[in-house]
C-alpha positions in Angstrom: -55.4 56.3 -12.7 -58.6 55.4 -10.8 -58.0 51.7 -11.5 -54.4 52.0 -10.3 -55.6 53.5 -7.1 -58.3 50.8 -6.6 -55.8 48.1 -7.5 -53.3 49.4 -5.1 -55.9 50.0 -2.3 -57.4 46.6 -2.9 -54.0 44.7 -2.9 -52.9 46.8 0.1 -56.1 45.9 2.0 -56.0 42.2 1.0 -52.3 41.9 1.7 -52.6 43.7 5.0 -55.5 41.3 6.1 -53.4 38.3 5.2 -50.4 39.6 7.1 -52.4 40.6 10.1 -54.1 37.2 10.1 -50.7 35.5 10.3 -49.1 37.7 12.9 -50.0 36.9 16.6 -50.8 40.0 18.6 -50.5 40.6 22.2 -52.7 43.8 21.9 -56.3 43.7 22.6 -58.4 44.6 19.7 -59.9 48.0 19.7 -63.6 48.4 19.5 -63.3 50.8 16.5 -60.6 50.3 13.9 -58.6 53.4 12.9 -59.5 55.2 9.6 -56.9 55.0 6.9 -56.6 56.6 3.6 -55.2 53.3 2.3 -58.5 51.4 2.8 -60.0 49.9 -0.3 -63.3 51.4 -1.6 -66.4 49.8 -0.4 -67.1 48.2 -3.7 -63.5 47.0 -4.4 -63.6 43.3 -5.6 -61.9 40.4 -3.8 -58.9 39.2 -5.8 -59.8 35.8 -7.3 -56.9 35.2 -9.7 -53.5 36.7 -10.6 -52.2 37.0 -14.1 -48.6 38.3 -14.7 -47.7 39.8 -18.1 -44.5 41.4 -19.5 -45.2 44.8 -21.0 -43.5 43.8 -24.3 -46.2 41.0 -24.7 -49.0 43.5 -24.8 -50.6 44.8 -27.9 -49.1 48.2 -28.9 -52.3 50.2 -27.9 -52.3 48.6 -24.4 -48.5 49.0 -24.1 -48.9 52.7 -24.8 -51.7 53.0 -22.2 -49.5 51.2 -19.5 -46.6 53.5 -20.4 -48.8 56.5 -20.1 -50.1 55.4 -16.6 -46.6 54.5 -15.4 -45.3 57.9 -16.5 -47.9 59.8 -14.3 -47.2 57.6 -11.2 -45.0 58.8 -8.5 -42.2 56.9 -7.1 -43.9 56.6 -3.7 -46.9 55.1 -5.4 -44.8 52.6 -7.2 -42.9 51.8 -4.1 -46.2 51.2 -2.2 -47.5 48.8 -4.9 -44.3 46.9 -4.8 -44.3 46.6 -0.9 -48.0 45.4 -1.2 -46.8 42.6 -3.6 -44.0 41.7 -1.2 -46.4 41.3 1.6 -48.9 39.1 -0.4 -47.5 35.6 -0.7 -49.8 34.4 -3.4 -49.3 37.6 -5.6 -45.5 37.5 -5.0 -45.3 33.8 -5.8 -47.3 34.4 -9.1 -44.8 37.2 -10.1 -41.7 35.0 -9.2 -43.2 32.0 -11.0 -42.9 34.1 -14.3 -39.2 34.8 -13.5 -39.8 38.4 -12.1 -39.4 40.1 -8.9 -41.7 42.7 -7.1 -39.1 45.3 -8.4 -40.1 44.5 -11.9 -43.7 45.3 -11.4 -44.9 48.5 -13.0 -48.6 48.3 -12.9 -51.4 46.3 -11.1 -55.1 46.4 -12.0 -58.1 44.6 -10.6 -61.2 44.0 -12.7 -64.7 43.7 -11.5 -64.4 39.9 -11.5 -61.4 40.1 -9.0 -58.9 39.2 -11.6 -55.5 40.9 -10.8 -53.4 41.6 -13.7 -49.7 42.5 -13.0 -47.7 44.1 -15.6 -43.9 43.7 -15.4 -40.9 45.2 -17.1 -37.6 43.4 -16.6 -35.1 45.8 -14.9 -31.5 45.5 -16.0 
């Protein structure tokens, strides 16, 4: 669960930064940014690569772990993950290049080297 939280927070922070950098702003920057519970932990790695895998391609033990993590996730957490993917062009592109959409994503995990692994399950 901790890795999911880190992955979501990392992805959201990275994606928010990319979106903010692209959007022109007429507001003056504030001296102190607002605190947010969605901020990534200080030690969160920067995403260096994205790997997309279908859950059925995983070994049985890994598939069981993913299913267990997915079962404990709330609908709100899953929706936040999918929205973060929608807002990250590089991540969304990697998902779509494999023939999936952000709606097919069930899990995202970032390792210490910054490798983001996206697990998908084709929705009917």
